[in-house]
C-alpha positions as CSV (number, residue, x, y, z in Angstrom):
1,M,119.2,-23.6,126.0
2,P,118.1,-20.2,125.2
3,K,114.6,-19.6,127.0
4,F,111.6,-19.3,125.0
5,H,109.7,-16.1,125.1
6,L,106.1,-15.3,126.6
7,V,105.6,-11.7,125.3
8,L,102.3,-10.5,127.0
9,V,100.4,-6.9,125.9
10,I,97.3,-6.2,128.5
11,H,94.9,-3.5,126.9
12,S,92.0,-1.6,128.8
13,H,90.1,0.8,127.6
14,Q,86.9,2.4,128.7
15,P,85.1,4.7,125.7
16,A,84.9,8.4,126.7
17,G,81.6,9.5,127.7
18,N,80.6,6.2,129.3
19,F,79.2,6.1,133.0
20,D,81.7,6.6,135.4
21,G,79.6,4.3,137.5
22,V,80.8,1.6,134.3
23,F,84.9,3.2,134.4
24,E,84.5,2.5,138.7
25,Q,83.1,-1.6,138.4
26,I,85.6,-2.5,135.8
27,Y,88.7,-0.7,137.7
28,Q,87.4,-2.6,140.8
29,R,86.5,-5.8,139.5
30,S,90.0,-6.1,137.1
31,Y,91.7,-2.9,136.6
32,R,92.8,-2.7,140.1
33,P,92.8,-6.3,140.9
34,F,95.3,-7.6,137.6
35,V,97.8,-4.6,138.6
36,E,97.7,-5.4,142.0
37,S,98.5,-9.2,141.3
38,I,101.3,-8.2,139.1
39,A,102.7,-6.1,141.7
40,R,102.6,-9.5,144.0
41,H,104.9,-11.1,141.7
42,P,108.1,-9.1,140.7
43,A,109.2,-11.8,137.7
44,I,106.1,-11.2,135.7
45,R,107.3,-8.7,133.4
46,M,104.6,-7.4,130.3
47,G,103.3,-4.8,128.2
48,L,100.6,-3.0,129.4
49,H,99.1,-0.6,127.3
50,Y,95.5,2.1,128.7
51,S,93.7,4.3,126.8
52,G,93.7,8.3,127.6
53,P,90.2,8.1,128.7
54,L,90.5,5.4,131.1
55,L,94.0,7.1,132.0
56,E,92.1,10.2,132.9
57,W,89.5,9.1,134.7
58,C,92.6,7.5,137.3
59,E,94.0,10.4,137.6
60,Q,91.2,11.6,138.2
61,H,89.2,8.9,140.5
62,H,91.7,6.9,141.9
63,P,95.4,8.3,141.8
64,E,97.1,5.8,143.9
65,F,96.4,3.5,140.9
66,L,98.6,5.7,138.9
67,D,101.3,5.7,141.5
68,L,101.3,1.8,141.5
69,F,101.8,1.7,137.9
70,R,104.2,4.4,137.9
71,Q,106.6,2.5,140.4
72,L,106.1,-0.8,138.3
73,V,106.8,1.1,135.3
74,A,109.9,2.5,137.2
75,N,110.7,-1.3,138.4
76,R,110.9,-2.5,134.7
77,Q,108.1,-4.7,135.3
78,V,106.0,-3.0,133.2
79,E,106.5,-1.3,129.7
80,L,104.1,0.8,128.9
81,V,102.4,0.3,125.3
82,G,101.0,3.9,123.5
83,G,98.7,4.3,120.9
84,G,95.9,6.5,119.5
85,F,95.0,8.7,122.9
86,Y,91.4,8.6,122.7
87,E,92.0,5.1,121.1
88,P,90.7,6.2,117.4
89,I,90.5,3.4,114.9
90,L,93.8,5.3,113.1
91,V,93.2,4.1,109.2
92,S,89.1,6.2,109.7
93,I,90.8,9.3,110.7
94,S,93.4,12.6,108.6
95,P,96.7,11.9,108.7
96,A,96.6,15.0,111.1
97,D,95.1,13.3,113.8
98,Q,97.0,10.1,113.6
99,A,99.9,12.1,113.8
100,E,98.2,13.9,116.8
101,Q,96.6,11.2,118.6
102,I,100.1,9.0,118.5
103,A,101.9,12.3,119.8
104,R,99.3,13.0,123.0
105,L,99.5,9.6,124.1
106,R,103.4,9.6,123.7
107,K,103.3,12.7,126.1
108,Y,101.5,12.0,128.5
109,L,103.3,8.9,128.7
110,T,106.1,10.3,129.3
111,E,105.2,13.4,131.5
112,K,103.3,11.1,134.4
113,F,105.8,7.6,134.4
114,G,108.8,8.6,132.1
115,A,108.5,6.0,130.0
116,D,108.7,7.2,126.3
117,P,106.7,4.0,125.0
118,A,108.2,2.5,121.6
119,G,105.2,0.7,120.4
120,A,101.3,1.1,119.7
121,W,98.2,-0.9,120.7
122,L,96.0,-1.0,117.5
123,A,92.1,-0.4,118.2
124,E,90.8,-3.7,118.1
125,R,93.5,-4.8,115.8
126,V,92.5,-3.4,112.7
127,W,95.7,-3.1,110.5
128,E,95.4,-1.4,107.2
129,P,98.7,-1.9,105.0
130,Q,100.0,2.0,105.2
131,L,99.9,1.5,108.8
132,A,103.3,0.5,108.9
133,G,104.2,4.1,107.4
134,I,101.6,6.1,109.6
135,L,102.7,4.1,112.5
136,A,106.9,4.4,111.4
137,T,106.5,8.5,110.8
138,S,104.9,9.1,114.7
139,G,107.9,7.4,115.8
140,V,106.5,4.1,117.0
141,Q,108.8,1.3,116.8
142,Y,106.0,-1.9,116.8
143,T,102.9,-2.6,117.7
144,I,100.9,-6.3,117.9
145,V,98.1,-7.8,115.6
146,D,96.8,-11.1,115.3
147,D,98.0,-14.5,113.8
148,V,95.0,-14.5,111.6
149,H,96.7,-11.0,110.0
150,F,99.3,-13.6,109.3
151,L,97.6,-16.5,108.3
152,A,95.6,-14.2,105.7
153,A,99.3,-13.3,104.0
154,G,100.3,-17.2,104.2
155,F,102.3,-17.3,106.5
156,E,102.2,-21.0,108.6
157,L,101.3,-21.0,112.5
158,D,104.6,-22.4,112.4
159,Q,106.5,-19.7,111.2
160,L,105.1,-17.4,114.0
161,H,107.1,-17.5,116.8
162,G,109.0,-14.6,116.4
163,D,108.3,-11.0,114.9
164,Y,108.3,-9.2,111.2
165,V,108.6,-5.9,109.6
166,A,106.1,-4.3,108.2
167,E,106.7,-1.6,105.3
168,D,105.3,1.2,103.2
169,C,106.5,3.2,101.0
170,G,110.0,2.7,102.8
171,H,109.0,3.1,106.3
172,T,109.2,0.0,108.6
173,V,107.6,-1.2,111.8
174,R,107.9,-4.8,113.9
175,V,104.8,-7.1,113.6
176,F,104.0,-8.8,116.6
177,P,101.4,-12.4,115.4
178,G,99.7,-12.6,118.4
179,L,98.3,-15.9,119.1
180,K,94.4,-16.8,118.9
181,A,95.5,-20.8,121.1
182,L,96.9,-17.9,123.7
183,R,94.4,-15.5,123.8
184,Y,91.3,-18.2,124.2
185,L,93.6,-20.2,126.7
186,L,94.0,-17.2,129.0
187,P,91.9,-17.0,131.5
188,F,89.1,-20.1,130.3
189,R,91.3,-23.4,130.8
190,P,93.7,-23.8,133.7
191,P,96.5,-22.1,133.8
192,E,98.6,-25.5,133.1
193,D,97.0,-25.3,129.5
194,T,98.4,-22.3,129.7
195,L,101.6,-23.6,130.1
196,G,102.1,-27.0,128.6
197,L,101.2,-25.1,125.1
198,L,104.0,-23.0,126.1
199,R,106.2,-26.1,126.8
200,D,105.8,-28.0,123.7
201,S,106.2,-24.5,121.8
202,A,109.9,-24.3,123.5
203,A,110.6,-27.6,122.5
204,R,109.8,-27.1,118.9
205,Y,111.0,-23.7,118.2
206,P,114.1,-23.1,120.8
207,G,114.6,-19.7,121.5
208,G,111.7,-18.6,120.0
209,M,108.4,-16.6,121.2
210,A,105.2,-16.7,121.5
211,A,103.1,-13.5,121.9
212,T,99.7,-12.4,122.3
213,G,97.3,-8.7,123.1
214,D,94.5,-9.2,125.0
215,D,92.0,-7.3,127.3
216,C,92.7,-6.7,130.7
217,E,88.7,-6.9,131.4
218,K,88.4,-10.0,130.9
219,F,89.8,-10.7,133.6
220,G,87.2,-10.1,136.2
221,A,84.9,-7.6,134.6
222,W,83.6,-9.8,132.0
223,P,80.3,-12.0,132.9
224,G,81.8,-14.5,135.5
225,T,84.9,-14.4,135.6
226,Y,85.7,-12.0,138.8
227,D,86.0,-14.8,141.0
228,H,87.1,-17.1,138.8
229,C,90.6,-15.0,138.2
230,Y,90.0,-13.2,141.9
231,A,89.0,-15.4,144.5
232,D,90.9,-17.4,147.1
233,G,93.1,-19.5,144.8
234,G,92.0,-17.6,141.8
235,W,93.4,-17.7,138.1
236,V,94.9,-14.3,137.8
237,E,97.3,-15.8,141.3
238,R,97.5,-19.7,139.7
239,F,98.5,-18.0,136.5
240,F,101.6,-15.7,137.5
241,T,102.3,-18.3,139.8
242,A,103.0,-20.8,137.2
243,L,105.2,-18.8,135.0
244,E,107.2,-17.9,137.7
245,G,107.4,-21.7,138.5
246,A,108.7,-22.0,134.6
247,S,111.5,-19.6,134.8
248,D,114.4,-22.1,133.6
249,W,113.3,-22.4,130.1
250,L,110.8,-19.6,130.4
251,A,111.1,-15.8,130.5
252,V,107.9,-13.5,130.2
253,T,109.2,-10.8,128.3
254,P,108.2,-7.0,127.6
255,P,107.4,-6.6,124.1
256,G,110.4,-3.8,123.6
257,E,112.7,-5.9,125.2
258,Y,112.4,-8.6,123.3
259,L,112.8,-6.7,119.8
260,A,116.0,-5.0,121.2
261,A,117.9,-8.9,121.9
262,H,116.6,-10.2,118.9
263,P,116.7,-9.5,115.1
264,P,112.9,-9.4,112.8
265,L,112.4,-13.4,111.3
266,G,111.9,-11.4,108.2
267,R,109.5,-9.0,105.7
268,A,105.4,-9.4,106.9
269,D,103.4,-7.8,103.6
270,L,100.2,-8.4,105.9
271,P,96.0,-7.7,104.0
272,T,94.0,-5.4,105.4
273,A,92.6,-7.5,108.6
274,S,91.5,-7.1,112.4
275,Y,90.6,-10.2,115.1
276,S,88.6,-12.8,113.5
277,E,85.2,-12.1,115.2
278,M,85.1,-8.9,114.1
279,M,85.8,-10.2,110.7
280,E,83.0,-11.6,111.0
281,W,80.5,-8.9,113.0
282,V,81.5,-6.5,109.9
283,L,79.2,-8.6,107.0
284,P,75.8,-7.6,106.7
285,T,73.7,-9.4,108.1
286,P,72.8,-12.2,105.6
287,S,76.2,-12.7,104.4
288,R,77.4,-12.7,108.1
289,S,74.6,-15.9,109.1
290,A,76.1,-17.9,105.8
291,F,79.7,-16.9,107.0
292,H,79.7,-18.3,110.1
293,T,77.4,-21.6,108.9
294,V,80.6,-21.9,106.5
295,S,83.0,-21.5,109.9
296,E,81.4,-23.3,111.9
297,E,80.9,-26.3,109.1
298,F,85.0,-26.3,108.8
299,A,85.8,-25.2,112.6
300,G,87.5,-28.8,112.4
301,R,89.6,-28.4,109.6
302,P,92.5,-25.8,110.5
303,D,93.9,-26.4,107.0
304,V,90.5,-24.9,105.4
305,S,89.0,-22.5,107.9
306,R,93.0,-20.2,107.8
307,F,91.4,-19.0,104.4
308,L,87.8,-18.0,105.8
309,R,87.8,-14.4,106.8
310,G,85.2,-12.0,106.6
311,G,85.0,-8.0,105.6
312,H,86.9,-5.4,107.0
313,W,86.7,-2.5,109.4
314,R,85.7,0.0,107.2
315,G,82.7,-1.9,106.2
316,F,80.4,-0.6,109.4
317,F,80.1,2.4,107.3
318,S,78.1,0.5,104.9
319,K,76.5,-1.8,106.9
320,Y,75.2,1.3,109.5
321,S,75.0,4.6,107.8
322,E,73.8,6.1,111.6
323,S,78.2,4.8,111.7
324,N,79.2,6.4,108.6
325,L,77.4,10.1,109.2
326,L,79.3,10.3,112.4
327,N,82.4,9.3,110.6
328,K,81.5,11.9,108.0
329,K,81.0,14.6,110.6
330,M,83.7,13.9,112.7
331,L,85.7,14.2,109.2
332,R,84.2,17.8,108.0
333,A,84.7,19.4,112.1
334,S,88.2,18.0,111.9
335,E,88.7,19.8,108.0
336,Q,86.5,23.3,109.0
337,L,89.0,23.3,112.0
338,A,92.4,22.3,109.9
339,K,91.1,25.5,107.7
340,V,90.4,28.2,110.3
341,G,93.8,27.6,111.2
342,V,95.5,28.6,115.0
343,K,98.1,30.9,114.4
344,R,96.4,34.1,113.0
345,F,94.5,34.4,116.1
346,G,95.2,36.2,119.5
347,P,95.0,34.0,122.7
348,T,90.9,34.0,123.1
349,R,90.3,32.8,120.4
350,R,93.5,30.7,120.1
351,G,92.0,28.7,123.4
352,K,88.7,27.8,121.7
353,L,90.3,26.5,118.7
354,N,92.6,24.5,120.8
355,R,89.5,23.1,122.8
356,A,87.7,22.0,119.4
357,R,90.6,20.4,118.7
358,T,90.1,18.4,122.1
359,H,86.6,17.4,121.0
360,V,87.3,16.4,117.3
361,L,89.7,14.4,118.6
362,R,87.5,12.6,122.0
363,A,85.1,12.4,119.1
364,Q,87.1,9.7,117.1
365,C,87.2,7.1,120.0
366,N,86.4,3.9,117.8
367,D,83.4,2.4,120.3
368,A,80.5,4.8,118.8
369,Y,81.5,3.4,115.3
370,W,81.0,-0.3,115.1
371,H,79.1,-3.0,116.5
372,G,80.1,-6.6,117.8
373,V,79.4,-8.2,121.2
374,F,81.5,-4.9,122.6
375,G,81.1,-2.3,119.7
376,G,78.9,0.4,121.1
377,L,76.7,2.2,117.8
378,Y,73.5,0.8,119.7
379,A,74.3,2.4,123.4
380,P,72.8,6.1,123.2
381,H,76.0,7.1,125.7
382,L,78.3,6.2,123.7
383,R,77.1,7.5,120.2
384,T,76.4,10.5,121.7
385,E,78.7,11.3,122.9
386,P,81.5,12.0,120.3
387,W,78.0,13.5,118.6
388,R,78.0,16.0,121.3
389,E,82.2,17.1,121.5
390,L,81.3,17.4,117.1
391,V,79.0,19.7,118.1
392,R,81.1,21.7,120.5
393,A,84.3,21.6,118.0
394,E,81.7,22.7,115.4
395,T,80.1,25.5,117.6
396,L,83.5,27.0,118.8
397,T,85.2,26.9,114.9
398,H,81.7,28.7,114.1
399,E,82.8,31.3,117.3
400,V,86.0,31.9,116.0
401,S,85.3,32.0,112.0
402,S,82.0,33.3,111.6
403,R,82.1,37.2,110.5
404,D,78.4,37.0,111.6
405,P,77.6,34.8,114.0
406,A,73.4,35.3,113.7
407,K,73.2,34.5,110.0
408,I,71.8,30.9,108.9
409,S,73.9,29.3,106.3
410,V,73.2,26.9,104.2
411,D,75.7,24.5,102.0
412,Q,75.1,21.8,99.1
413,L,77.7,18.6,99.8
414,D,78.0,15.5,99.8
415,Y,78.5,15.4,103.5
416,D,77.8,11.5,104.1
417,A,80.1,10.8,101.0
418,D,77.2,8.3,99.4
419,G,76.7,9.8,96.2
420,Y,74.0,12.2,96.6
421,D,74.3,15.3,98.3
422,E,73.0,16.5,100.7
423,F,72.1,20.3,102.3
424,Y,74.0,21.8,105.5
425,V,72.3,24.3,107.3
426,T,74.1,26.2,110.3
427,S,74.7,28.5,112.4
428,R,75.6,29.4,115.8
429,R,72.6,28.1,117.3
430,L,71.4,24.9,114.6
431,A,73.0,22.7,112.2
432,A,70.8,20.8,110.2
433,L,71.4,18.1,107.4
434,I,68.8,18.0,104.7
435,R,68.8,14.5,102.4
436,P,66.6,14.6,99.3
437,A,67.7,11.5,98.2
438,D,65.8,9.8,101.4
439,G,62.6,11.0,101.3
440,G,63.2,14.5,101.8
441,T,63.6,14.3,105.3
442,V,66.9,15.6,108.2
443,A,69.4,13.0,109.2
444,A,70.4,15.4,112.2
445,L,69.7,18.5,114.3
446,D,71.9,20.1,116.5
447,F,71.3,22.3,119.2
448,R,74.8,24.4,119.0
449,T,73.7,26.6,122.1
450,N,74.1,23.8,124.6
451,G,76.1,21.3,123.0
452,V,72.8,18.5,121.9
453,T,72.1,16.2,119.1
454,L,68.3,15.6,119.0
455,I,67.8,13.0,116.6
456,N,70.6,10.8,116.8
457,S,68.1,7.2,116.9
458,M,69.3,3.8,115.5
459,Q,66.9,1.9,112.9
460,R,66.1,-1.3,114.0
461,R,67.5,-3.7,111.3
462,P,67.8,-7.4,111.8
463,E,71.0,-8.6,113.2
464,S,72.3,-11.8,112.5
465,Y,71.9,-13.0,116.8
466,H,68.2,-12.0,116.6
467,Q,67.8,-16.1,115.3
468,R,69.3,-17.2,118.0
469,L,67.3,-14.8,120.4
470,R,63.9,-16.6,118.6
471,E,65.3,-19.9,118.8
472,V,67.4,-20.3,122.1
473,A,65.3,-21.1,125.2
474,Q,67.0,-19.5,128.5
475,N,69.9,-21.1,128.8
476,P,71.3,-22.1,132.8
477,G,74.7,-23.4,131.3
478,D,76.9,-26.0,132.9
479,G,78.4,-24.0,135.7
480,R,81.8,-23.3,133.6
481,V,83.2,-19.9,133.4
482,A,82.6,-19.5,129.4
483,S,84.3,-17.1,126.5
484,I,82.1,-13.8,126.6
485,H,82.0,-15.5,122.6
486,D,80.0,-18.0,123.5
487,Q,77.6,-17.3,126.2
488,V,73.9,-16.7,125.2
489,R,72.7,-14.4,128.3
490,S,69.6,-12.0,128.1
491,K,68.6,-9.1,130.9
492,E,65.1,-9.5,130.5
493,A,62.3,-12.2,129.1
494,G,60.2,-11.9,126.0
495,L,62.8,-10.0,124.0
496,E,61.6,-11.6,121.5
497,R,58.4,-9.9,121.0
498,F,60.3,-6.5,120.2
499,L,62.3,-8.2,117.6
500,Q,60.5,-5.5,114.6
501,Y,62.2,-3.5,111.5
502,D,62.2,-0.4,110.3
503,R,61.6,0.0,106.6
504,W,63.2,4.0,106.7
505,P,66.6,5.6,109.1
506,R,65.3,7.2,111.4
507,N,65.2,10.7,110.3
508,S,62.6,13.8,111.1
509,F,60.3,15.3,108.6
510,R,59.5,12.2,106.9
511,L,56.1,12.3,104.7
512,L,54.3,8.4,105.4
513,F,51.5,8.0,102.8
514,F,48.9,5.3,104.3
515,P,45.4,3.7,104.1
516,A,42.6,5.8,106.2
517,D,41.7,2.5,108.3
518,K,44.9,2.1,109.9
519,K,45.2,3.0,114.0
520,F,48.0,3.4,116.2
521,T,48.2,0.3,116.9
522,D,49.4,-0.2,113.5
523,Y,52.4,2.5,114.1
524,Q,53.6,0.4,116.9
525,L,54.2,-2.2,114.7
526,L,55.3,-0.4,111.8
527,Q,51.8,-1.5,109.7
528,L,51.3,1.5,108.5
529,D,52.2,0.0,104.6
530,E,53.1,3.8,103.6
531,H,54.3,4.4,100.1
532,P,57.7,3.8,99.7
533,D,58.2,6.4,97.0
534,L,57.2,9.1,99.0
535,A,58.1,8.5,102.2
536,G,61.5,7.5,101.3
537,G,62.2,8.2,97.3
538,A,65.0,10.4,96.3
539,Y,63.4,14.4,96.1
540,A,64.6,16.6,93.8
541,V,66.0,20.0,93.9
542,P,64.3,22.5,91.7
543,E,66.2,25.0,90.1
544,S,65.4,27.8,92.7
545,T,66.6,25.7,96.0
546,A,70.0,26.5,93.9
547,V,72.7,27.1,96.6
548,E,74.0,30.5,94.9
549,K,70.6,31.4,94.8
550,I,69.7,31.5,98.6
551,S,69.2,34.6,100.1
552,S,67.2,33.5,103.2
553,P,67.5,29.9,105.2
554,H,64.8,27.9,103.0
555,V,65.3,24.6,100.8
556,R,62.4,22.8,98.5
557,L,61.6,19.6,97.3
558,V,60.0,18.1,94.8
559,R,59.1,14.2,94.1
560,K,56.5,13.7,91.8
561,A,55.3,9.6,92.8
562,A,52.6,7.3,91.1
563,V,50.6,6.3,94.2
564,P,49.1,2.9,93.7
565,A,45.2,3.0,94.5
566,R,43.0,0.1,95.4
567,D,41.1,0.2,92.2
568,S,43.5,0.6,89.8
569,A,46.2,-1.6,88.7
570,S,48.1,1.4,87.3
571,G,47.6,3.5,90.0
572,R,47.7,7.4,90.1
573,G,49.8,10.5,90.1
574,I,50.7,12.5,93.2
575,V,53.4,15.8,93.3
576,C,54.6,16.0,97.1
577,D,56.2,19.6,97.3
578,K,58.1,20.1,100.8
579,N,59.4,23.3,101.7
580,F,62.1,23.6,104.9
581,S,62.2,27.6,106.7
582,F,64.8,28.0,109.4
583,D,64.6,30.8,111.6
584,H,66.4,31.5,114.8
585,E,63.5,32.9,118.0
586,G,64.1,33.4,121.3
587,A,66.6,31.9,122.9
588,G,66.6,28.9,120.5
589,Y,65.4,28.0,116.2
590,R,62.3,27.1,114.9
591,V,62.3,24.5,112.2
592,D,59.2,24.8,109.5
593,C,58.2,22.0,107.2
594,A,55.3,22.7,105.1
595,V,54.0,19.9,102.9
596,E,51.3,20.2,99.7
597,L,50.4,17.2,98.6
598,A,48.6,17.3,94.4
599,A,47.1,15.0,92.9
600,S,46.6,14.3,89.3
601,D,42.6,13.5,89.9
602,E,39.8,13.6,92.6
603,L,39.0,9.4,92.1
604,W,41.1,9.2,95.5
605,P,40.2,6.4,98.1
606,A,40.3,8.0,101.5
607,M,43.7,8.1,103.1
608,Q,45.6,9.6,105.9
609,V,49.3,11.7,105.7
610,G,51.1,11.4,108.7
611,I,54.9,13.5,109.2
612,E,57.3,12.1,111.4
613,I,59.4,13.7,114.2
614,I,62.5,11.6,116.1
615,L,63.5,12.9,118.6
616,N,66.0,11.1,121.2
617,F,67.1,12.2,124.8
618,L,68.3,8.9,125.9
619,A,67.1,8.0,129.7
620,P,63.4,7.0,128.8
621,D,63.3,6.5,132.5
622,E,64.5,9.3,134.5
623,P,62.1,12.0,136.0
624,D,63.9,15.0,133.9
625,R,62.8,13.4,130.4
626,Y,59.6,14.0,129.9
627,F,56.6,14.5,127.4
628,E,54.8,17.9,128.1
629,F,51.2,18.5,127.4
630,G,47.8,19.8,129.4
631,G,49.8,20.1,132.3
632,G,50.5,16.6,132.1
633,R,54.2,14.8,131.7
634,H,54.6,11.1,130.9
635,L,58.1,9.9,130.8
636,L,59.8,9.1,127.4
637,R,58.8,5.4,127.0
638,W,54.9,6.7,126.8
639,A,53.3,5.8,124.3
640,A,50.1,7.3,123.1
641,A,47.5,8.5,120.7
642,I,47.1,11.7,121.2
643,P,43.5,13.3,119.8
644,G,44.7,16.9,118.1
645,P,41.9,18.4,120.0
646,E,43.7,17.5,123.6
647,L,47.1,19.4,122.5
648,P,47.3,23.3,122.9
649,Q,46.5,24.7,120.0
650,G,48.0,21.7,118.3
651,R,51.7,21.5,120.6
652,L,53.2,19.0,122.7
653,R,56.7,19.4,124.2
654,V,59.6,17.1,124.7
655,V,61.7,18.1,127.5
656,D,65.2,17.1,128.6
657,E,66.1,19.3,132.0
658,W,69.4,17.6,132.0
659,Q,70.8,18.0,128.3
660,N,69.0,21.3,129.0
661,V,67.1,21.6,125.8
662,A,63.2,21.5,124.9
663,A,61.2,20.9,121.7
664,T,58.2,21.8,120.9
665,L,56.0,20.4,118.0
666,A,53.3,22.2,116.5
667,A,50.8,20.6,114.1
668,P,48.1,22.5,113.1
669,G,45.1,20.5,111.9
670,A,46.3,17.4,112.9
671,S,43.7,14.8,114.1
672,Q,46.3,13.0,115.9
673,V,49.5,12.6,117.1
674,W,50.9,9.3,117.8
675,V,54.1,8.9,120.1
676,A,56.0,5.8,120.4
677,P,59.3,4.7,122.0
678,I,61.9,2.9,119.3
679,E,63.8,0.3,120.8
680,T,66.3,-2.3,119.7
681,V,66.9,-5.5,120.7
682,S,71.0,-6.1,120.5
683,E,74.0,-8.0,122.0
684,S,76.3,-7.0,124.5
685,E,78.2,-8.3,127.2
686,E,76.1,-8.6,129.7
687,G,73.6,-10.5,126.8
688,F,70.6,-9.8,125.2
689,E,69.5,-6.4,126.0
690,R,66.5,-3.5,124.6
691,V,67.4,-0.1,124.5
692,Y,65.5,2.4,123.6
693,Q,66.5,4.6,120.9
694,G,64.6,7.4,121.1
695,S,60.5,8.6,120.4
696,Q,58.8,8.8,116.9
697,I,56.3,11.3,117.0
698,L,53.3,11.4,113.6
699,A,50.9,13.9,113.6
700,V,48.3,12.4,111.3
701,W,45.8,14.6,109.1
702,P,42.7,12.6,107.1
703,V,42.9,13.0,103.2
704,N,40.3,13.6,101.2
705,F,41.0,14.1,97.3
706,S,37.6,14.0,96.4
707,E,36.8,17.3,98.3
708,G,39.8,18.8,96.3
709,A,43.5,17.7,94.2
710,L,45.3,19.6,97.2
711,W,46.6,19.1,100.7
712,R,48.5,21.5,103.1
713,G,49.8,20.9,106.2
714,S,52.8,21.8,108.1
715,V,55.2,20.7,111.5
716,S,57.3,23.1,113.0
717,L,59.7,22.5,115.9
718,H,61.1,25.3,118.3
719,I,64.4,24.2,119.7
720,E,65.3,25.9,123.1
721,P,67.0,25.9,126.9
722,A,64.7,24.1,128.5
723,H,66.0,26.4,131.6
724,P,65.7,30.1,131.8
725,P,69.1,31.5,131.0
726,D,70.5,32.1,134.2
727,T,70.5,27.9,135.2
728,A,72.1,26.9,130.9
729,H,74.6,24.9,131.0
730,P,77.3,26.8,129.1
731,P,78.0,25.0,125.6
732,D,82.0,24.2,126.4
733,T,82.0,23.7,129.9
734,E,82.5,19.9,132.0
735,R,80.4,17.6,131.3
736,P,77.7,17.2,134.2
737,P,77.7,13.7,135.5
738,A,77.0,10.9,133.0
739,R,73.3,9.3,134.1
């Protein structure tokens, strides 16, 4: 009787920009011991995928690991699996970038290990039908997805013991169905349970195959799994020994080798899908909660649950505007770079453009574009890294292509593909994105000189798991090692106190018009009751601001609103006129926002006006990141109401010595400046955690229209290096060690 085949593909990845300490810890607890275990069991043969950022880190920090890896490849014990070098979601990047990502990893694996990969790992197993053509034309012969992809196409589970052919426009690729049952057994159930499932499958499907693809991090890096997997008699050793003991009926076969010896079972036209958890995470919060309830209701009904699917990966761009903005910045940077071209320039400029190309590809690393138990959108350092890479890419492209590097340009376009035009203000030193449709605010602000993005915060919004945090007390557990999806952990007590939600995206220069009796504590608790029409309404662009008529870097926006008054059911009219201007100043630049409020009459109650600035310098407890005024310093998690007279010339300085940037806020005549941290509560592998997402800074003025129907105020930001020029980091050098 022919042997049954087990096809294992184990995936290892760390995001570009993750902390060196995280790389090292997971290397020691997962990547190294897992591969060493393989080496001790020569009969165990499998596919291994390592992403480019992880391979580069290993090459720099643990070259001996790559030597071991190289030996396993030479012994044909390990088959290397390719993919996108920087682990992008392939469907979210351009066709040219898709091809280059795959080619770069193939080139690296061929040069370092002498192995030309036949297969490709799909980041987060995100599949769309056109991927068959994309992979095939890039020289990829096979990939692995989940059984849920096949079940959604109408396949039965008993049809998933071989591989299939997926096709797009005549291009084909072989596709393995990874079995969820295996994925959930490894390594959380005894090895005998897995062998039992495989033996049963061998009896039912003689000569068939069971495949699965999963993360190496679950073997040692997930909470509670290191001792479970590698202590004396640990799970991994027992599992490999059990597989060796079953060699009379079971062959552990690398994927490419299996394909070479077996024809496909047929054709599979798979729909857009990812693994089941991802398709739940991507749903908007109300829908996600409802979907989870329905899924739980039918968990015992596989005849029903097989038809239950959530959303698709691109939905993260709708769910999180921050993800969409990052993606569109990446696409624009890639497009602009392609337009410049490389061949027509000399070696120096070609070198800059080639570095810019790598920056763009690094920025496509998927982790910062989504959120689930693993996704890094809520992790500021992971979200900032691709943004920083794009600032560097844009700066290099601008250096090569601009005839006048000192010029400040203004382009009007639908930058974020939401149906509304934005203004993109750029120069060698700066980039600013003004969104008229969202309160006439600045959604992004970059200091190109030092590769820094200044806003890059997160809107605090309800997440479905917040309800669990409110309801579930500290759970000591029962001592078993549980899947990461089943755990309820919290990094600190009382996190439910921080579950408060913003009304608006965390953009800068938002106008808040609110009652006179509101205090700083109301601001901290997001209870100002600001008027929504002025804060978040769509501001008109007067004809005089049309791009073709701009001769200097100024953008004027106007919003007419009816503001409800406490003594009038109909409300009173008010017009807000915002004027932005941009200028180079010193070694940096200045952004000025002048606001004029014109009331329709003088019969107004006393009110307050605030202009809000959002800045995110990432590390709230580090001594080299701080607020500075009056000779004193305060770390970034600081909260305070500062009387205007205490600010020298109405100025507050925010410094990040590590990124070498300082932002000086000036608000002439403001009665107070309120400062409060922006902190989210999110779910990660380690459990629930509170994360600093920047600081909100509100310059406040009292307004009394009974003394006149016009109010004027302004806020400016001066962005400059934090250090003298001779100590500044060049904009395109290697990053300092992550903090």
